[in-house]
DRENLUMFI-916460 format. One record per residue (C-alpha): residue in three letters; y, x negated, z negated. Coordinates in steps of 0.1 Angstrom, whole numbers, padded with zeros to 4 digits, always signed. Example, Ala and Ser with C-alpha at 12.3 -4.5 7.8 and 13.67 -1.06 7.14 Angstrom:
BEGIN
ALA-0045-0123-0078;SER-0011-0137-0071;
% end
This chain:
BEGIN
UNK-0147-0830+1338;UNK-0159-0827+1302;UNK-0162-0860+1281;UNK-0199-0851+1275;UNK-0206-0855+1311;UNK-0184-0889+1312;UNK-0206-0900+1282;UNK-0240-0891+1296;UNK-0231-0908+1329;UNK-0222-0943+1314;UNK-0247-0942+1286;UNK-0261-0974+1299;UNK-0228-0992+1293;UNK-0221-0980+1262;UNK-0258-0988+1255;UNK-0266-1020+1273;UNK-0303-1033+1274;UNK-0315-0998+1263;UNK-0333-0972+1285;UNK-0316-0936+1284;UNK-0347-0917+1287;UNK-0332-0880+1271;UNK-0301-0866+1259;UNK-0285-0838+1244;UNK-0252-0823+1234;UNK-0252-0806+1201;UNK-0227-0794+1175;UNK-0230-0792+1140;UNK-0210-0765+1117;UNK-0212-0765+1080;UNK-0204-0745+1052;UNK-0165-0748+1045;UNK-0159-0726+1018;UNK-0143-0743+0989;UNK-0156-0727+0953;UNK-0135-0740+0921;UNK-0141-0724+0890;UNK-0114-0703+0874;UNK-0114-0728+0840;UNK-0106-0757+0861;UNK-0081-0777+0841;UNK-0066-0796+0870;UNK-0065-0768+0900;UNK-0050-0795+0924;UNK-0074-0822+0914;UNK-0104-0797+0915;UNK-0095-0788+0951;UNK-0093-0824+0962;UNK-0127-0831+0952;UNK-0137-0797+0967;UNK-0126-0808+1003;UNK-0142-0843+1001;UNK-0176-0824+0994;UNK-0169-0801+1020;UNK-0175-0828+1045;UNK-0212-0831+1036;UNK-0213-0789+1029;UNK-0248-0769+1039;UNK-0251-0768+1077;UNK-0246-0730+1086;UNK-0249-0735+1124;UNK-0262-0757+1152;UNK-0254-0752+1188;UNK-0270-0767+1215;UNK-0272-0759+1253;UNK-0299-0740+1270;UNK-0326-0752+1285;UNK-0322-0786+1258;UNK-0350-0806+1258;UNK-0370-0792+1231;UNK-0385-0827+1219;UNK-0349-0833+1209;UNK-0342-0802+1196;UNK-0369-0805+1168;UNK-0361-0842+1163;UNK-0322-0827+1151;UNK-0333-0801+1133;UNK-0360-0821+1113;UNK-0334-0851+1108;UNK-0308-0826+1095;UNK-0330-0803+1076;UNK-0318-0768+1100;UNK-0331-0739+1093;UNK-0341-0727+1125;UNK-0325-0694+1124;UNK-0294-0713+1127;UNK-0298-0725+1160;UNK-0277-0711+1187;UNK-0281-0719+1223;UNK-0249-0714+1243;UNK-0241-0713+1281;UNK-0217-0735+1295;UNK-0200-0761+1270;UNK-0208-0767+1234;UNK-0176-0765+1212;UNK-0155-0746+1239;UNK-0126-0742+1216;UNK-0120-0780+1224;UNK-0105-0770+1258;UNK-0077-0765+1241;UNK-0065-0797+1242;UNK-0057-0787+1279;UNK-0027-0765+1267;UNK-0014-0798+1252;UNK-0008-0815+1283;UNK+0028-0818+1284;UNK+0034-0804+1323;UNK+0054-0769+1328;UNK+0034-0760+1362;UNK+0005-0759+1342;UNK+0022-0732+1314;UNK+0039-0697+1315;UNK+0071-0700+1314;UNK+0086-0702+1277;UNK+0095-0667+1258;UNK+0126-0664+1246;UNK+0127-0636+1216;UNK+0158-0615+1214;UNK+0186-0619+1184;UNK+0190-0593+1157;UNK+0213-0569+1170;UNK+0221-0556+1135;UNK+0233-0588+1125;UNK+0259-0595+1148;UNK+0277-0562+1134;UNK+0282-0580+1102;UNK+0291-0614+1114;UNK+0252-0624+1109;UNK+0257-0622+1072;UNK+0220-0611+1058;UNK+0237-0599+1025;UNK+0259-0574+1036;UNK+0237-0566+1067;UNK+0207-0557+1041;UNK+0231-0542+1015;UNK+0241-0515+1040;UNK+0206-0505+1050;UNK+0172-0518+1052;UNK+0164-0540+1080;UNK+0130-0545+1100;UNK+0124-0573+1125;UNK+0094-0572+1150;UNK+0084-0606+1157;UNK+0080-0626+1182;UNK+0099-0604+1202;UNK+0126-0604+1178;UNK+0133-0640+1167;UNK+0116-0654+1134;UNK+0149-0677+1132;UNK+0162-0648+1112;UNK+0138-0656+1084;UNK+0150-0688+1083;UNK+0186-0681+1087;UNK+0182-0654+1054;UNK+0167-0688+1034;UNK+0193-0709+1051;UNK+0225-0686+1034;UNK+0206-0677+1003;UNK+0209-0718+0998;UNK+0241-0723+1007;UNK+0256-0693+0992;UNK+0274-0699+0959;UNK+0268-0666+0942;UNK+0231-0669+0947;UNK+0214-0680+0913;UNK+0177-0681+0919;UNK+0153-0681+0947;UNK+0115-0670+0945;UNK+0091-0681+0976;UNK+0054-0671+0984;UNK+0040-0699+1008;UNK+0003-0693+1023;UNK+0007-0712+1054;UNK+0035-0734+1063;UNK+0042-0770+1075;UNK+0058-0801+1059;UNK+0091-0803+1082;UNK+0090-0763+1081;UNK+0128-0751+1081;UNK+0119-0724+1053;UNK+0109-0759+1033;UNK+0138-0777+1040;UNK+0158-0745+1031;UNK+0139-0745+0996;UNK+0150-0779+0991;UNK+0185-0775+0999;UNK+0187-0744+0974;UNK+0172-0765+0945;UNK+0195-0795+0954;UNK+0226-0771+0953;UNK+0215-0762+0919;UNK+0197-0727+0921;UNK+0166-0722+0906;UNK+0136-0722+0929;UNK+0103-0716+0924;UNK+0074-0716+0951;UNK+0045-0698+0944;UNK+0020-0719+0968;UNK-0015-0706+0977;UNK-0037-0741+0983;UNK-0069-0717+0994;UNK-0055-0716+1028;UNK-0088-0724+1048;UNK-0079-0763+1065;UNK-0048-0764+1054;UNK-0054-0772+1016;UNK-0047-0807+1018;UNK-0011-0800+1038;UNK-0005-0774+1008;UNK-0012-0799+0981;UNK+0013-0825+1002;UNK+0036-0794+1005;UNK+0036-0789+0967;UNK+0039-0822+0957;UNK+0067-0829+0983;UNK+0089-0796+0969;UNK+0086-0807+0930;UNK+0098-0842+0939;UNK+0129-0821+0952;UNK+0130-0802+0919;UNK+0113-0768+0928;UNK+0089-0756+0905;UNK+0056-0750+0918;UNK+0033-0721+0905;UNK-0003-0720+0919;UNK-0025-0687+0926;UNK-0056-0684+0909;UNK-0090-0701+0918;UNK-0111-0674+0924;UNK-0083-0648+0945;UNK-0062-0654+0974;UNK-0028-0652+0974;UNK-0017-0638+1007;UNK+0017-0622+0998;UNK+0044-0634+1022;UNK+0073-0626+1002;UNK+0113-0640+0992;UNK+0131-0630+0964;UNK+0168-0637+0960;UNK+0190-0631+0928;UNK+0230-0631+0939;UNK+0254-0624+0912;UNK+0276-0597+0922;UNK+0305-0584+0904;UNK+0289-0593+0871;UNK+0256-0580+0879;UNK+0223-0596+0895;UNK+0215-0579+0927;UNK+0180-0589+0945;UNK+0174-0591+0979;UNK+0138-0598+0994;UNK+0119-0601+1024;UNK+0085-0591+1027;UNK+0062-0603+1059;UNK+0029-0597+1074;UNK+0026-0631+1090;UNK+0026-0664+1074;UNK+0063-0685+1070;UNK+0046-0710+1096;UNK+0075-0716+1121;UNK+0050-0723+1154;UNK+0025-0692+1146;UNK+0054-0672+1139;UNK+0065-0674+1173;UNK+0028-0664+1187;UNK+0016-0635+1164;UNK+0028-0599+1160;UNK+0043-0594+1128;UNK+0071-0572+1107;UNK+0097-0582+1087;UNK+0113-0563+1060;UNK+0149-0571+1044;UNK+0158-0549+1018;UNK+0179-0550+0981;UNK+0165-0517+0976;UNK+0161-0517+0937;UNK+0126-0497+0940;UNK+0110-0522+0960;UNK+0126-0555+0946;UNK+0107-0544+0916;UNK+0074-0542+0941;UNK+0082-0577+0953;UNK+0087-0591+0920;UNK+0056-0577+0908;UNK+0037-0593+0937;UNK+0050-0627+0927;UNK+0046-0625+0889;UNK+0013-0642+0885;UNK+0000-0659+0854;UNK+0032-0670+0833;UNK+0054-0669+0862;UNK+0078-0641+0850;UNK+0112-0628+0864;
% end
């Protein structure tokens, strides 16, 4: 049973002393694009103001059930000043994506068995030492079939390694409690130079990204933001390590996000390498505005 029906059945109790004549289920979708001027003096502040305006953005879609009362549809359309071309009739449920709430029920009998990804075998040959493994040969990891924990461990080892002097990281979608974010904070606290390029323009994650940037700044991480009119979608980590009087570069390039939950669902590839040519390409990806390595 859906909540829509429950409300309809008990409408007389919700609105006592009123007579229910007609009812209608509808869903309004507003324009969620956030437009920022490139010359904005304070990019973060501009995004915060734009996010507030999103709540009253132009209506781009009105979903209604099939065979809805025509007078009610006309009433809603006029009141909200909706273009008739933006009205869509749906069968079954309005906002059907909301049934994902069922998945959040903590009942193992209603879910598939948890999938356990395999460990990265080649790492075991070098006692799980990423730097020794990558120096020998490039490493490609296939997620989620091979564990995403390898990416996290790569950064954890860099954060604790006394020879590592700097870490450069792009962040597009992640969480405040992400183990990757914790690794960056640990690295900063251990005296390493840590720089994070945070792309605020990640739809519906903008507020979380702004909060993430502020949390990292408090921990001493240097924060760089992408361009206002362009989305920085690169997923890369760059690590500088002092070895034998020289600076060796190690890096990770991924097709997915540094998101600890999504990484266990989507199919992506991770490339770990210390190749100088690819390292130069990685640096170019991370060279934005005045952020020069």
